[in-house]
LUMDRENDREN-159769 format. One record per residue (C-alpha): residue in one letter; x, y, z. Coordinates in steps of 0.5 Angstrom, whole numbers, plus 500, padded with zeros to 3 digits. Layout:
# LUMDRENDREN-159769
R  residuo    u    v    w
R        A    X    Y    Z
...
This chain:
# LUMDRENDREN-159769
R  residuo    u    v    w
R        M  236  381  472
R        N  230  386  473
R        T  227  389  467
R        K  221  393  469
R        K  221  400  467
R        S  223  406  471
R        N  221  412  471
R        T  228  415  469
R        T  227  418  462
R        F  233  415  458
R        N  230  415  451
R        F  234  409  449
R        D  235  407  441
R        N  239  402  439
R        T  241  404  431
R        Y  248  400  432
R        L  245  394  432
R        L  243  395  424
R        L  250  393  423
R        P  252  386  422
R        S  253  382  429
R        T  260  381  428
R        F  261  388  430
R        Y  258  387  437
R        S  256  381  442
R        K  249  382  446
R        V  251  382  454
R        S  248  383  460
R        P  252  388  465
R        A  254  384  471
R        V  250  385  478
R        V  254  389  483
R        Q  253  389  490
R        N  250  395  494
R        P  251  400  488
R        E  251  407  491
R        V  252  414  487
R        L  258  418  489
R        L  258  423  484
R        F  253  425  479
R        N  253  430  473
R        D  247  435  474
R        A  249  439  469
R        L  250  434  464
R        S  243  430  466
R        V  240  437  464
R        E  243  437  457
R        L  241  430  456
R        G  234  431  458
R        I  233  426  463
R        E  231  426  471
R        G  236  426  476
R        K  238  422  482
R        Q  231  423  485
R        D  229  417  482
R        E  230  411  487
R        S  232  406  482
R        F  237  411  479
R        S  243  407  482
R        L  241  400  480
R        I  240  403  472
R        L  247  406  472
R        S  250  401  475
R        G  247  396  470
R        N  243  392  476
R        K  237  394  472
R        L  235  395  465
R        L  230  399  462
R        A  225  396  457
R        K  228  400  451
R        S  236  398  453
R        A  239  393  449
R        P  246  392  452
R        I  252  390  448
R        A  259  390  448
R        Q  263  393  441
R        A  268  389  437
R        Y  274  392  435
R        A  281  392  434
R        G  287  396  434
R        H  294  398  434
R        Q  297  398  441
R        F  304  402  442
R        G  304  400  434
R        H  303  393  435
R        F  296  390  432
R        T  291  386  436
R        M  284  384  436
R        L  280  388  442
R        G  273  390  444
R        D  270  392  450
R        G  273  388  456
R        R  270  392  462
R        A  265  396  458
R        I  258  395  456
R        L  253  400  452
R        L  247  400  454
R        G  244  404  448
R        E  244  410  445
R        H  240  416  448
R        V  236  421  444
R        T  235  428  448
R        P  229  432  447
R        A  233  436  442
R        G  234  430  438
R        K  241  429  439
R        R  244  422  440
R        F  249  420  445
R        D  251  413  447
R        I  250  411  455
R        Q  256  406  457
R        L  257  402  463
R        K  265  402  465
R        G  267  397  470
R        S  261  393  469
R        G  263  385  468
R        I  266  381  463
R        T  265  381  456
R        P  267  376  450
R        Y  273  381  450
R        S  275  381  456
R        R  281  377  454
R        G  282  374  462
R        G  280  380  465
R        D  275  381  471
R        G  271  386  467
R        K  272  391  473
R        A  274  398  475
R        T  277  401  480
R        L  274  407  484
R        K  280  411  484
R        A  281  410  477
R        M  273  412  475
R        L  273  418  480
R        R  280  420  476
R        E  276  419  469
R        Y  270  424  472
R        L  275  429  474
R        I  279  429  468
R        S  274  429  462
R        E  270  434  466
R        A  276  439  466
R        I  277  438  459
R        H  270  439  457
R        Y  270  446  461
R        L  276  448  457
R        G  272  448  451
R        I  275  441  448
R        P  271  436  445
R        T  270  430  450
R        S  266  424  453
R        R  263  426  459
R        S  262  422  466
R        L  254  422  468
R        A  256  418  474
R        V  261  414  479
R        L  258  409  483
R        K  262  405  488
R        T  260  398  489
R        D  262  392  495
R        D  265  388  490
R        P  273  388  491
R        V  277  389  485
R        F  284  386  485
R        R  290  389  482
R        E  297  389  486
R        V  292  390  492
R        I  285  390  493
R        N  281  396  491
R        K  274  399  492
R        G  270  397  486
R        A  266  402  482
R        V  262  403  475
R        L  262  409  471
R        A  256  412  466
R        R  260  415  460
R        V  256  419  455
R        M  260  420  448
R        K  257  422  441
R        S  259  415  439
R        H  264  410  441
R        I  267  409  433
R        R  274  409  433
R        V  279  408  428
R        G  280  401  431
R        T  273  399  429
R        F  274  400  422
R        E  281  396  423
R        Y  277  391  426
R        A  272  391  419
R        S  278  391  414
R        Y  282  386  418
R        F  277  381  420
R        G  271  382  417
R        T  268  382  409
R        K  268  388  404
R        K  261  388  405
R        N  262  389  413
R        L  267  395  412
R        Q  262  398  407
R        A  256  397  412
R        L  260  401  418
R        T  262  406  413
R        N  255  408  411
R        Y  253  408  418
R        T  259  412  421
R        I  257  417  415
R        K  249  417  417
R        R  250  418  424
R        H  256  423  424
R        F  257  426  417
R        P  251  426  413
R        E  253  431  409
R        L  258  426  406
R        S  252  421  404
R        E  252  425  396
R        A  260  425  396
R        Q  264  423  390
R        N  267  418  394
R        P  264  418  401
R        A  270  413  404
R        L  275  418  402
R        S  271  424  404
R        L  270  420  411
R        L  278  419  412
R        D  279  427  410
R        N  273  430  415
R        V  276  425  421
R        M  283  427  420
R        R  281  434  420
R        L  277  433  427
R        Q  283  429  430
R        I  287  435  428
R        D  283  440  431
R        L  282  435  437
R        I  290  435  438
R        V  291  442  437
R        E  286  443  443
R        W  290  439  447
R        M  297  442  445
R        R  294  449  447
R        V  292  446  454
R        G  299  441  456
R        F  294  435  456
R        I  298  429  455
R        H  293  423  453
R        G  298  418  455
R        V  296  412  450
R        M  294  414  443
R        N  292  407  441
R        T  288  407  434
R        D  282  404  439
R        N  282  410  443
R        T  282  415  437
R        S  275  417  436
R        I  271  417  429
R        S  267  424  432
R        G  274  427  434
R        E  272  426  442
R        T  277  426  447
R        F  276  419  451
R        D  279  413  455
R        Y  282  417  461
R        G  287  412  463
R        P  294  415  464
R        C  293  422  462
R        A  295  428  465
R        F  297  435  465
R        M  304  438  463
R        N  307  443  468
R        S  314  445  466
R        Y  314  446  459
R        N  318  440  455
R        P  316  437  449
R        D  319  430  451
R        T  314  430  458
R        V  311  423  459
R        F  308  420  465
R        S  305  414  463
R        S  308  408  466
R        I  307  404  460
R        D  310  409  455
R        S  317  407  457
R        Y  320  410  450
R        G  316  416  450
R        R  312  414  444
R        Y  306  418  446
R        S  310  424  449
R        F  307  431  449
R        G  310  433  443
R        N  310  427  439
R        Q  302  427  440
R        P  301  430  433
R        E  306  425  429
R        I  302  419  433
R        L  296  422  430
R        K  298  422  423
R        W  301  415  424
R        N  293  413  426
R        M  290  416  421
R        A  295  413  416
R        K  292  406  419
R        L  285  409  418
R        A  286  410  411
R        E  290  403  410
R        A  283  400  413
R        L  279  404  408
R        L  282  402  402
R        P  278  397  399
R        I  272  401  399
R        I  276  408  397
R        N  277  405  390
R        P  277  398  387
R        D  284  399  384
R        E  289  398  390
R        K  294  403  387
R        K  289  408  385
R        A  286  407  392
R        I  293  408  395
R        S  295  414  391
R        L  288  418  393
R        A  289  415  401
R        V  296  418  401
R        E  294  424  397
R        T  290  426  403
R        I  294  424  409
R        N  300  428  406
R        K  295  434  407
R        F  296  433  415
R        D  303  437  416
R        S  301  443  413
R        I  294  443  416
R        Y  297  442  423
R        S  302  447  423
R        D  297  452  420
R        K  292  450  426
R        W  298  449  431
R        Y  301  456  429
R        N  295  460  429
R        M  292  457  436
R        M  299  459  439
R        F  299  466  436
R        A  292  467  440
R        K  296  464  446
R        I  300  471  446
R        G  295  475  443
R        I  297  476  436
R        Q  292  479  431
R        D  292  478  424
R        P  299  474  424
R        E  305  475  420
R        E  311  471  417
R        E  316  474  422
R        D  311  472  428
R        T  313  464  427
R        S  320  467  430
R        L  317  470  435
R        M  313  464  438
R        D  319  459  436
R        E  323  463  441
R        L  319  464  447
R        M  318  456  446
R        D  326  455  447
R        I  326  460  453
R        M  321  456  456
R        L  324  450  455
R        K  331  452  457
R        Y  328  454  464
R        N  323  449  465
R        A  318  454  465
R        D  311  453  467
R        Y  307  452  461
R        T  300  454  464
R        N  303  460  468
R        T  307  462  463
R        F  302  464  458
R        A  297  466  464
R        G  302  471  466
R        L  302  475  460
R        F  296  478  462
R        L  296  476  470
R        D  304  478  472
R        D  303  475  479
R        L  302  468  476
R        L  309  468  473
R        D  313  463  477
R        D  319  465  482
R        N  324  463  477
R        A  328  469  477
R        D  333  466  471
R        F  327  465  467
R        K  324  472  468
R        K  330  475  467
R        A  331  471  460
R        L  324  473  458
R        Q  325  481  459
R        P  328  482  452
R        W  323  477  449
R        K  317  481  452
R        K  320  488  450
R        K  319  484  442
R        W  313  481  443
R        T  310  488  446
R        N  312  492  440
R        R  309  486  436
R        L  302  487  440
R        A  303  495  438
R        K  301  493  431
R        N  294  490  433
R        K  288  494  431
R        G  286  494  439
R        G  293  494  442
R        L  295  491  448
R        E  288  490  451
R        Y  285  487  445
R        A  291  482  445
R        K  289  481  452
R        S  282  479  451
R        I  284  474  446
R        M  289  471  451
R        K  284  471  456
R        K  280  466  452
R        T  285  462  450
R        N  290  460  456
R        P  287  457  462
R        V  289  460  469
R        L  287  453  472
R        I  289  446  470
R        P  288  440  474
R        R  295  440  476
R        N  298  433  478
R        V  299  433  485
R        H  292  436  486
R        V  289  431  482
R        E  293  425  486
R        E  291  428  493
R        S  284  429  492
R        L  283  422  489
R        E  287  419  494
R        L  283  423  499
R        A  276  421  496
R        D  278  413  495
R        K  278  414  503
R        G  271  417  504
R        D  274  424  504
R        F  271  428  498
R        S  272  435  500
R        K  278  437  496
R        L  275  433  490
R        Y  269  437  490
R        T  273  444  491
R        L  277  442  485
R        L  272  440  480
R        N  268  446  483
R        A  274  451  481
R        L  275  447  474
R        Q  268  449  471
R        K  271  456  470
R        P  278  455  468
R        Y  279  461  465
R        D  277  465  471
R        Y  282  468  476
R        K  280  468  483
R        E  285  469  489
R        E  281  463  493
R        I  284  458  488
R        N  291  460  488
R        E  293  454  492
R        L  291  450  485
R        L  295  454  481
R        F  302  452  483
R        T  305  445  483
R        D  311  441  486
R        L  316  440  481
R        K  319  435  485
R        F  312  431  485
R        D  312  431  477
R        K  319  429  477
R        K  317  422  480
R        Y  310  422  478
R        Q  307  416  474
R        T  300  415  472
R        F  297  408  470
R        C  292  405  465
R        G  287  403  472
R        T  285  396  468
């Protein structure tokens, strides 16, 4: 493999290699045939402080065919609970090129997905399909512009390597950018398969990289648990705000940095129903829209279990401390969720009875299969309410109570609308439009994908020209399924 230095200004560092070698395997990306950049994230490249596509060797670097001098590619080892079952895992089709340090001193992992077989591939081919990688690019960018912490996609490159799934697919490599890929499953791996010394090393490294303020904490491991839990609660509240369903909230997909990542069977809910599931592998609704908070709490309990040996040498005391922290979850989440939902209906300075007003709206939406996004956006953009006449009629008594409540706001209705406009997106990636754009792009027509990507950069702005993207085909959603893409 050619390791000649390129003009591309990645500034790689490799602090993860300071951890014990049990946490990773050194491995080179597979050489792919004729890599070509199909999507490149110019805005992200500016944030990272790197050169863009003008470098002729860029496609070679972001496909893994060419390594920069400071790159030290590795596949990370981790474990995880997948649908509640514990297993040994690891990067089976992803390779970390290194940690890019921006001119501002910010550190980001640069990881390639679909970059070949690793020691953790477990019989897989290490490849990725073009459609799945385009999907991750699209949804991760949508989540970013919705204002939610997420991994980002720097580029999607097609290859001439076929990928065999149920049928022969076009191959691709995605360059993913993230604060780090440390996950709950990394700590489970350290606890179950490593030593206490390994676990302590990982904890120290994570605190230094993500939570340096905790280095002087009385109990750093317990403080880490508390901080990660609060970050994740903030993240899931944001998912609930916009109707996002991750689809595969395994502990190996729960980041320590509080970022959304692993865009496999994810989707957005259209008609409001907490039981909504689109993932083809989620037969029992474990990761349904409404169950996401409870699953997060479960995942945080698994992080607590992994940290027990270094929370306190006395196991009973360690359990007591961990349980005390996890028991804070419900009240923290409930407060943050209600405050978020109050903002969605423009309530300033919430009062106790406002919870009943909010609950009543959700009950009406559920009864009439109301569109989640358009119901809230329609409170300040009347034309967005769908054509469900029964829902509109049922909503009128509630709207009267709601209007009376908003009169108590210091700024009245206009101030309420300013709150709602910041909280409620007008545009989300509707499943029918996502799939249509991906199907066309897979065939070489990127026009609809470009249109969707451009529109999703301003999801809170209403413009007539995006009207066709604001509604969905309910029949489509009833039969819609998403897949992991592995």
